[in-house]
LOLODREN-703772 format. One record per residue (C-alpha): z, y, x. Coordinates in Angstrom, 2 decimals. Example, Ala and Ser with C-alpha at 12.3 -4.5 7.8 and 13.67 -1.06 7.14 Angstrom:
// residues 2
Z:7.80 Y:-4.50 X:12.30 .
Z:7.14 Y:-1.06 X:13.67 .
// end
This chain:
// residues 285
Z:-123.13 Y:-125.60 X:9.63 .
Z:-125.99 Y:-124.15 X:11.64 .
Z:-128.75 Y:-121.74 X:10.72 .
Z:-126.76 Y:-120.17 X:7.89 .
Z:-128.65 Y:-117.49 X:5.95 .
Z:-127.57 Y:-115.07 X:3.24 .
Z:-127.94 Y:-117.71 X:0.54 .
Z:-126.51 Y:-120.71 X:2.37 .
Z:-123.39 Y:-118.88 X:3.54 .
Z:-121.54 Y:-119.18 X:0.21 .
Z:-121.66 Y:-122.99 X:-0.16 .
Z:-120.88 Y:-123.28 X:3.56 .
Z:-117.67 Y:-121.26 X:3.19 .
Z:-116.68 Y:-123.22 X:0.08 .
Z:-117.29 Y:-126.51 X:1.88 .
Z:-115.08 Y:-125.34 X:4.74 .
Z:-112.16 Y:-125.01 X:2.30 .
Z:-112.49 Y:-128.54 X:0.94 .
Z:-109.38 Y:-129.69 X:2.80 .
Z:-107.08 Y:-127.26 X:1.00 .
Z:-104.19 Y:-129.14 X:-0.66 .
Z:-103.02 Y:-126.17 X:-2.76 .
Z:-105.00 Y:-126.42 X:-6.00 .
Z:-104.19 Y:-122.89 X:-7.18 .
Z:-105.00 Y:-121.35 X:-3.79 .
Z:-108.31 Y:-123.23 X:-3.75 .
Z:-109.14 Y:-121.99 X:-7.26 .
Z:-108.38 Y:-118.39 X:-6.36 .
Z:-110.20 Y:-118.45 X:-3.03 .
Z:-113.25 Y:-120.23 X:-4.43 .
Z:-113.66 Y:-117.56 X:-7.09 .
Z:-112.97 Y:-114.78 X:-4.59 .
Z:-115.64 Y:-116.02 X:-2.18 .
Z:-118.19 Y:-116.37 X:-5.00 .
Z:-117.56 Y:-112.84 X:-6.32 .
Z:-117.28 Y:-111.23 X:-2.90 .
Z:-120.54 Y:-112.73 X:-1.69 .
Z:-122.31 Y:-111.96 X:-4.96 .
Z:-121.11 Y:-108.35 X:-4.73 .
Z:-122.46 Y:-107.98 X:-1.19 .
Z:-125.81 Y:-109.42 X:-2.24 .
Z:-125.99 Y:-107.37 X:-5.45 .
Z:-125.49 Y:-103.99 X:-3.72 .
Z:-127.23 Y:-105.15 X:-0.52 .
Z:-124.22 Y:-104.08 X:1.50 .
Z:-125.20 Y:-102.49 X:4.80 .
Z:-123.38 Y:-103.08 X:8.09 .
Z:-122.27 Y:-99.45 X:8.17 .
Z:-120.84 Y:-99.74 X:4.66 .
Z:-119.10 Y:-102.99 X:5.57 .
Z:-117.49 Y:-101.31 X:8.58 .
Z:-116.49 Y:-98.28 X:6.48 .
Z:-114.68 Y:-100.67 X:4.15 .
Z:-112.90 Y:-102.33 X:7.06 .
Z:-111.89 Y:-98.91 X:8.39 .
Z:-110.59 Y:-97.88 X:4.95 .
Z:-108.40 Y:-101.00 X:4.73 .
Z:-107.18 Y:-100.51 X:8.29 .
Z:-106.19 Y:-96.91 X:7.56 .
Z:-104.44 Y:-98.05 X:4.38 .
Z:-102.40 Y:-100.50 X:6.44 .
Z:-101.50 Y:-97.86 X:9.02 .
Z:-100.15 Y:-95.41 X:6.42 .
Z:-98.14 Y:-98.08 X:4.57 .
Z:-94.42 Y:-98.30 X:5.38 .
Z:-91.08 Y:-98.89 X:3.64 .
Z:-91.47 Y:-95.67 X:1.63 .
Z:-95.19 Y:-95.74 X:0.87 .
Z:-97.41 Y:-98.60 X:-0.31 .
Z:-101.04 Y:-97.52 X:-0.03 .
Z:-102.36 Y:-100.89 X:-1.16 .
Z:-100.45 Y:-100.67 X:-4.46 .
Z:-101.90 Y:-97.17 X:-4.89 .
Z:-105.37 Y:-98.60 X:-4.27 .
Z:-104.78 Y:-101.38 X:-6.79 .
Z:-103.46 Y:-98.81 X:-9.27 .
Z:-106.40 Y:-96.39 X:-9.09 .
Z:-108.94 Y:-99.21 X:-9.32 .
Z:-107.27 Y:-100.41 X:-12.53 .
Z:-106.38 Y:-103.78 X:-11.02 .
Z:-102.63 Y:-103.26 X:-11.37 .
Z:-102.91 Y:-102.49 X:-15.07 .
Z:-105.34 Y:-105.36 X:-15.60 .
Z:-102.91 Y:-107.85 X:-14.03 .
Z:-100.01 Y:-106.33 X:-15.98 .
Z:-101.88 Y:-106.51 X:-19.28 .
Z:-103.05 Y:-110.09 X:-18.94 .
Z:-99.61 Y:-111.33 X:-17.86 .
Z:-97.51 Y:-109.38 X:-20.35 .
Z:-98.90 Y:-110.00 X:-23.81 .
Z:-96.13 Y:-109.10 X:-26.26 .
Z:-95.59 Y:-110.01 X:-29.92 .
Z:-95.56 Y:-107.25 X:-32.50 .
Z:-92.43 Y:-105.16 X:-32.23 .
Z:-91.77 Y:-105.79 X:-28.54 .
Z:-91.97 Y:-102.86 X:-26.14 .
Z:-95.21 Y:-102.84 X:-24.17 .
Z:-95.27 Y:-103.24 X:-20.39 .
Z:-97.06 Y:-101.04 X:-17.91 .
Z:-97.46 Y:-100.80 X:-14.14 .
Z:-94.50 Y:-101.02 X:-11.77 .
Z:-95.83 Y:-98.32 X:-9.45 .
Z:-95.24 Y:-97.98 X:-5.71 .
Z:-91.80 Y:-96.31 X:-5.81 .
Z:-89.51 Y:-99.00 X:-7.21 .
Z:-86.58 Y:-99.76 X:-4.90 .
Z:-84.42 Y:-102.84 X:-5.43 .
Z:-80.67 Y:-102.43 X:-5.25 .
Z:-80.35 Y:-98.95 X:-6.74 .
Z:-76.71 Y:-97.79 X:-7.03 .
Z:-74.94 Y:-98.92 X:-10.19 .
Z:-73.58 Y:-96.16 X:-12.45 .
Z:-71.61 Y:-96.13 X:-15.67 .
Z:-73.13 Y:-95.03 X:-18.96 .
Z:-73.16 Y:-91.25 X:-19.26 .
Z:-73.48 Y:-90.67 X:-15.52 .
Z:-75.66 Y:-87.92 X:-14.07 .
Z:-78.19 Y:-89.75 X:-11.91 .
Z:-80.12 Y:-86.66 X:-10.78 .
Z:-77.89 Y:-86.13 X:-7.72 .
Z:-79.60 Y:-82.86 X:-6.85 .
Z:-83.12 Y:-83.70 X:-8.02 .
Z:-84.84 Y:-80.52 X:-9.18 .
Z:-85.67 Y:-80.08 X:-12.85 .
Z:-84.41 Y:-79.01 X:-16.26 .
Z:-81.38 Y:-81.00 X:-17.47 .
Z:-82.22 Y:-84.02 X:-19.58 .
Z:-80.21 Y:-86.63 X:-21.48 .
Z:-81.76 Y:-90.04 X:-22.12 .
Z:-80.30 Y:-92.27 X:-24.82 .
Z:-81.39 Y:-95.56 X:-26.29 .
Z:-80.73 Y:-99.16 X:-27.17 .
Z:-81.84 Y:-102.52 X:-25.78 .
Z:-82.66 Y:-104.88 X:-28.63 .
Z:-83.95 Y:-108.39 X:-29.30 .
Z:-87.01 Y:-108.97 X:-31.44 .
Z:-84.80 Y:-109.60 X:-34.46 .
Z:-83.17 Y:-106.19 X:-34.02 .
Z:-79.88 Y:-107.46 X:-32.68 .
Z:-78.37 Y:-105.49 X:-29.77 .
Z:-78.43 Y:-106.93 X:-26.26 .
Z:-75.17 Y:-106.32 X:-24.45 .
Z:-75.02 Y:-106.18 X:-20.67 .
Z:-78.76 Y:-105.77 X:-20.09 .
Z:-79.48 Y:-104.48 X:-16.57 .
Z:-81.47 Y:-101.25 X:-16.70 .
Z:-83.14 Y:-99.87 X:-13.57 .
Z:-84.39 Y:-96.32 X:-14.02 .
Z:-86.26 Y:-94.06 X:-11.59 .
Z:-88.38 Y:-90.91 X:-11.77 .
Z:-89.75 Y:-88.01 X:-9.74 .
Z:-88.32 Y:-84.49 X:-9.67 .
Z:-90.07 Y:-81.42 X:-11.11 .
Z:-92.14 Y:-81.08 X:-7.91 .
Z:-93.50 Y:-84.60 X:-8.33 .
Z:-91.54 Y:-86.27 X:-5.54 .
Z:-89.49 Y:-89.45 X:-5.69 .
Z:-86.39 Y:-89.68 X:-3.54 .
Z:-88.03 Y:-92.11 X:-1.11 .
Z:-90.72 Y:-89.51 X:-0.40 .
Z:-88.13 Y:-87.01 X:0.84 .
Z:-85.97 Y:-88.78 X:3.44 .
Z:-83.17 Y:-87.01 X:5.28 .
Z:-83.57 Y:-85.86 X:8.88 .
Z:-82.33 Y:-89.24 X:10.14 .
Z:-85.01 Y:-91.01 X:8.10 .
Z:-82.70 Y:-92.38 X:5.41 .
Z:-83.40 Y:-91.66 X:1.76 .
Z:-80.71 Y:-90.13 X:-0.45 .
Z:-80.79 Y:-91.67 X:-3.91 .
Z:-81.84 Y:-89.09 X:-6.51 .
Z:-83.01 Y:-89.62 X:-10.10 .
Z:-82.66 Y:-93.37 X:-9.56 .
Z:-79.91 Y:-95.72 X:-10.70 .
Z:-79.00 Y:-98.99 X:-12.36 .
Z:-76.78 Y:-99.24 X:-15.43 .
Z:-75.96 Y:-101.74 X:-18.16 .
Z:-76.18 Y:-101.60 X:-21.92 .
Z:-72.91 Y:-101.59 X:-23.84 .
Z:-71.68 Y:-104.11 X:-26.39 .
Z:-73.83 Y:-102.38 X:-29.03 .
Z:-76.90 Y:-102.43 X:-26.77 .
Z:-76.68 Y:-98.68 X:-26.19 .
Z:-77.09 Y:-96.80 X:-22.93 .
Z:-77.28 Y:-93.15 X:-21.94 .
Z:-77.52 Y:-91.11 X:-18.77 .
Z:-78.23 Y:-87.59 X:-17.57 .
Z:-81.18 Y:-86.77 X:-15.34 .
Z:-83.98 Y:-84.18 X:-15.15 .
Z:-86.99 Y:-83.53 X:-17.35 .
Z:-90.00 Y:-85.52 X:-16.11 .
Z:-93.09 Y:-83.52 X:-15.15 .
Z:-96.64 Y:-84.63 X:-14.38 .
Z:-97.39 Y:-85.13 X:-10.71 .
Z:-100.15 Y:-86.35 X:-8.40 .
Z:-99.90 Y:-89.74 X:-6.76 .
Z:-99.86 Y:-89.43 X:-2.94 .
Z:-103.41 Y:-88.37 X:-2.12 .
Z:-103.22 Y:-87.36 X:1.54 .
Z:-104.36 Y:-90.80 X:2.69 .
Z:-107.29 Y:-93.18 X:2.25 .
Z:-106.78 Y:-93.60 X:-1.51 .
Z:-106.77 Y:-89.84 X:-1.98 .
Z:-110.01 Y:-89.62 X:-0.03 .
Z:-111.53 Y:-92.29 X:-2.26 .
Z:-110.50 Y:-90.43 X:-5.42 .
Z:-112.01 Y:-87.23 X:-4.08 .
Z:-115.28 Y:-88.98 X:-3.22 .
Z:-115.43 Y:-90.43 X:-6.74 .
Z:-114.77 Y:-87.05 X:-8.38 .
Z:-111.43 Y:-88.23 X:-9.80 .
Z:-108.08 Y:-86.44 X:-9.97 .
Z:-104.80 Y:-87.99 X:-8.71 .
Z:-102.53 Y:-86.88 X:-11.58 .
Z:-100.11 Y:-88.98 X:-13.60 .
Z:-98.60 Y:-87.78 X:-16.89 .
Z:-94.86 Y:-87.08 X:-16.95 .
Z:-92.81 Y:-90.27 X:-17.34 .
Z:-89.62 Y:-92.14 X:-16.52 .
Z:-89.73 Y:-95.72 X:-15.22 .
Z:-87.60 Y:-98.52 X:-16.70 .
Z:-87.10 Y:-102.11 X:-15.56 .
Z:-84.89 Y:-104.04 X:-17.97 .
Z:-83.57 Y:-107.59 X:-17.59 .
Z:-81.33 Y:-109.67 X:-19.85 .
Z:-80.61 Y:-113.42 X:-20.03 .
Z:-82.82 Y:-115.24 X:-22.50 .
Z:-85.41 Y:-112.46 X:-22.51 .
Z:-88.54 Y:-111.60 X:-20.56 .
Z:-88.20 Y:-108.92 X:-17.92 .
Z:-89.68 Y:-105.62 X:-19.09 .
Z:-91.36 Y:-103.20 X:-16.66 .
Z:-92.45 Y:-100.06 X:-18.44 .
Z:-92.52 Y:-96.24 X:-18.60 .
Z:-91.70 Y:-93.73 X:-21.30 .
Z:-94.29 Y:-90.94 X:-21.22 .
Z:-93.61 Y:-87.35 X:-22.28 .
Z:-95.52 Y:-86.37 X:-25.40 .
Z:-97.89 Y:-83.42 X:-25.03 .
Z:-98.61 Y:-83.96 X:-21.35 .
Z:-102.15 Y:-82.87 X:-20.40 .
Z:-102.81 Y:-86.08 X:-18.43 .
Z:-101.92 Y:-88.66 X:-21.08 .
Z:-105.61 Y:-89.44 X:-21.62 .
Z:-106.63 Y:-89.42 X:-17.96 .
Z:-103.77 Y:-91.14 X:-16.14 .
Z:-104.96 Y:-91.86 X:-12.59 .
Z:-103.56 Y:-95.41 X:-12.79 .
Z:-104.52 Y:-96.17 X:-16.44 .
Z:-100.93 Y:-96.96 X:-17.45 .
Z:-100.47 Y:-95.00 X:-20.71 .
Z:-99.83 Y:-96.86 X:-23.97 .
Z:-99.49 Y:-94.93 X:-27.24 .
Z:-96.33 Y:-96.84 X:-28.14 .
Z:-94.70 Y:-95.58 X:-24.92 .
Z:-95.27 Y:-91.86 X:-25.61 .
Z:-92.17 Y:-90.06 X:-26.88 .
Z:-90.83 Y:-86.55 X:-27.33 .
Z:-88.25 Y:-84.95 X:-25.11 .
Z:-86.61 Y:-82.56 X:-27.61 .
Z:-85.82 Y:-79.08 X:-26.30 .
Z:-82.35 Y:-77.65 X:-26.95 .
Z:-81.19 Y:-74.09 X:-26.47 .
Z:-78.29 Y:-73.26 X:-24.15 .
Z:-74.87 Y:-73.94 X:-25.62 .
Z:-71.26 Y:-74.14 X:-24.55 .
Z:-71.86 Y:-77.32 X:-22.54 .
Z:-75.23 Y:-76.34 X:-21.04 .
Z:-75.86 Y:-72.79 X:-19.76 .
Z:-79.64 Y:-73.35 X:-19.68 .
Z:-82.20 Y:-75.02 X:-21.96 .
Z:-81.95 Y:-78.80 X:-21.88 .
Z:-83.88 Y:-81.76 X:-23.24 .
Z:-83.08 Y:-85.10 X:-24.83 .
Z:-84.98 Y:-88.36 X:-25.27 .
Z:-84.03 Y:-91.14 X:-27.68 .
Z:-85.95 Y:-94.38 X:-27.14 .
Z:-85.18 Y:-98.02 X:-27.98 .
Z:-86.49 Y:-100.95 X:-25.94 .
Z:-87.22 Y:-104.30 X:-27.60 .
Z:-87.34 Y:-107.31 X:-25.29 .
Z:-89.44 Y:-110.39 X:-25.92 .
Z:-87.68 Y:-113.74 X:-26.00 .
Z:-88.14 Y:-115.74 X:-22.81 .
Z:-90.51 Y:-118.67 X:-23.03 .
// end
């Protein structure tokens, strides 16, 4: 493989991978090399631009840690996360649509009983969330595992505000199970729109592209039950100004719902909100 030029380089790289025994890896890498090389030729990528890209990826790696995943943010704002989600989560009519996982999911959230207040000091107006987990035929799913997480009214998730010793206190995040009738309910805070972290390389990219970093108000849900496909989704707050310009392209009309405002009463000394939303799981293949 001598005297490689800009046209001979692609078949040379593909030939170098001929010994790969993993058929799927070879398929993916073959396509990646083709598209990557074609992209560089199409835009006539300069050496300075190539190095700027390397620097961007390096900075993204440096800012990534256990609490922040800059590469997921990058995938999100480029629409890749939603593309992968959409093409891998086609649902039949009646099933709840999926959307992006986002960078702030944490496995092993504390388990709480139905009716618990999961806010644990998170700032925001009081909110009660109620719903059911159902099969496609409308029958209730008992014992479904429901992970829920959201930001506070300032737009921060608990993992973004660690304690002085570096540990994160769980706020507005929990895991619960549906009852025998498929129902669940918990107390939390009203979701508000917020910007994705934009003080790093991805934020700089958005700024250079003339894009904003805002996400519409939402609560995340991850629901699992035997015999059913796992559902990763959000419920978005109706009326939010960023529903039609979500920075990560995750909004689906079927996932937009109203948080109903209630006036203070004997049980709540301040205005509070309630959401009622049912989730329908697709049958596992």
